[in-house]
C-alpha positions as CSV (number, residue, x, y, z in Angstrom):
1,X,-0.2,-0.1,0.1
2,X,1.5,3.5,-0.5
3,X,1.7,6.0,2.0
4,X,1.1,8.8,0.0
5,X,-1.2,12.2,0.8
6,X,-4.4,11.7,-1.2
7,X,-4.2,7.7,-2.0
8,X,-6.9,6.1,0.4
9,X,-8.7,2.1,-0.5
10,X,-11.9,1.6,-1.8
11,X,-13.1,1.1,2.4
12,X,-11.3,4.9,3.3
13,X,-13.7,6.3,-0.2
14,X,-16.5,4.2,1.7
15,X,-16.5,5.6,4.8
16,X,-15.9,9.4,3.2
17,X,-19.3,8.9,1.6
18,X,-21.2,7.7,4.2
19,X,-19.9,9.6,7.4
20,X,-18.5,13.0,5.8
21,X,-20.3,13.5,2.0
22,X,-19.2,16.9,3.3
23,X,-16.0,16.0,1.5
24,X,-16.7,14.1,-1.8
25,X,-19.0,17.4,-2.4
26,X,-15.8,19.5,-3.0
27,X,-14.2,16.8,-4.5
28,X,-13.0,17.7,-8.0
29,X,-11.0,14.3,-9.1
30,X,-11.0,11.0,-8.0
31,X,-9.0,7.9,-9.9
32,X,-9.1,4.1,-9.0
33,X,-7.1,1.6,-10.0
34,X,-8.6,-2.0,-9.3
35,X,-6.6,-4.8,-8.8
36,X,-3.9,-3.5,-7.0
37,X,-1.3,-5.7,-4.3
38,X,0.9,-6.0,-2.9
39,X,3.7,-7.3,-3.3
40,X,3.8,-11.1,-3.1
41,X,0.3,-11.9,-3.7
42,X,-0.9,-14.0,-5.4
43,X,-3.3,-13.7,-8.7
44,X,-6.9,-13.8,-8.3
45,X,-10.7,-12.1,-8.8
46,X,-11.8,-12.0,-5.5
47,X,-15.1,-11.0,-7.2
48,X,-16.9,-8.2,-4.8
49,X,-13.8,-5.5,-6.2
50,X,-15.0,-3.7,-9.1
51,X,-18.9,-4.2,-7.8
52,X,-17.4,-2.1,-4.6
53,X,-16.0,0.3,-7.0
54,X,-18.8,0.9,-9.3
55,X,-21.3,1.4,-6.2
56,X,-18.7,3.9,-4.9
57,X,-18.5,5.5,-7.9
58,X,-22.2,6.0,-9.2
59,X,-22.1,7.3,-4.7
60,X,-19.7,10.0,-5.6
61,X,-21.2,10.9,-9.1
62,X,-24.6,11.2,-7.2
63,X,-23.1,13.4,-3.9
64,X,-21.1,15.2,-6.7
65,X,-21.9,15.0,-10.8
66,X,-19.2,17.3,-11.6
67,X,-16.3,15.2,-9.8
68,X,-14.5,14.1,-12.7
69,X,-14.1,9.9,-11.6
70,X,-12.1,8.0,-13.5
71,X,-11.2,3.9,-13.1
72,X,-8.3,2.0,-13.9
73,X,-8.8,-1.6,-14.7
74,X,-7.2,-4.9,-16.0
75,X,-10.7,-6.5,-16.3
76,X,-14.4,-5.5,-15.1
77,X,-16.1,-8.2,-13.2
78,X,-19.6,-7.5,-12.2
79,X,-21.8,-10.6,-12.3
80,X,-25.8,-10.9,-12.9
81,X,-27.6,-7.8,-12.0
82,X,-23.9,-5.7,-10.9
83,X,-23.5,-5.5,-14.1
84,X,-26.3,-3.0,-14.0
85,X,-23.6,-0.8,-12.0
86,X,-21.1,-0.5,-14.2
87,X,-23.8,0.6,-16.7
88,X,-25.2,3.5,-14.2
89,X,-21.6,4.3,-13.6
90,X,-21.0,5.1,-17.4
91,X,-24.4,6.7,-17.7
92,X,-23.5,9.3,-15.1
93,X,-20.1,10.0,-16.6
94,X,-16.9,8.1,-14.6
95,X,-14.5,6.6,-17.4
96,X,-13.4,3.5,-17.3
97,X,-8.9,3.4,-18.8
98,X,-8.0,-0.6,-19.9
99,X,-4.2,-1.1,-18.5
100,X,-2.0,-4.1,-19.0
101,X,0.3,-6.2,-16.4
102,X,3.1,-4.5,-18.9
103,X,2.2,-0.9,-18.3
104,X,0.9,-0.9,-15.3
105,X,-0.7,2.2,-13.4
106,X,2.1,4.3,-11.8
107,X,1.1,6.6,-8.7
108,X,3.5,9.4,-8.7
109,X,4.4,11.7,-6.1
110,X,5.3,15.2,-7.7
111,X,6.7,18.1,-5.9
112,X,3.2,18.8,-3.7
113,X,0.1,17.1,-5.8
114,X,0.3,12.6,-7.2
115,X,-0.1,11.5,-10.3
116,X,-1.5,8.3,-11.7
117,X,0.1,7.9,-15.2
118,X,-1.8,5.4,-17.3
119,X,-1.1,4.4,-21.1
120,X,-4.2,4.6,-22.4
121,X,-4.9,1.1,-24.3
122,X,-8.2,3.0,-26.7
123,X,-6.0,6.2,-27.7
124,X,-2.9,4.2,-27.3
125,X,-0.9,7.2,-25.7
126,X,-0.1,8.0,-21.9
127,X,-2.7,10.0,-19.8
128,X,-2.1,12.3,-17.2
129,X,-4.9,11.5,-14.4
130,X,-4.9,14.0,-10.9
131,X,-6.3,11.6,-7.9
132,X,-8.5,13.1,-5.6
133,X,-8.1,16.6,-5.8
134,X,-10.3,18.9,-4.2
135,X,-11.3,23.0,-5.0
């Protein structure tokens, strides 16, 4: 787990959404990175992370429609009726950017801010995204 300012887990984000919605309303940019595991952990799919991310992304957009929410993913796994969460997130303007194991997202501290760099496979170019930034 990275110990950088403005880098939080989905669980911590959910706590903010539930207990401090006023903080969510102040967000301008949020980047969520899926399939992040500590070194040495086996590669597996828990089948709950994607659904949780979709629900949090939708909640962010409900509290703050102007917030730019980006989800970086290797594969989206939302089974059965949970596929509706993915559809709803896209409808609300959440942007999905696929990455590969060969070029995973890089979270970089640049002076007083954090930037996420990722290669967008659809655009075939590198992007720099500001995670969790406030107005």
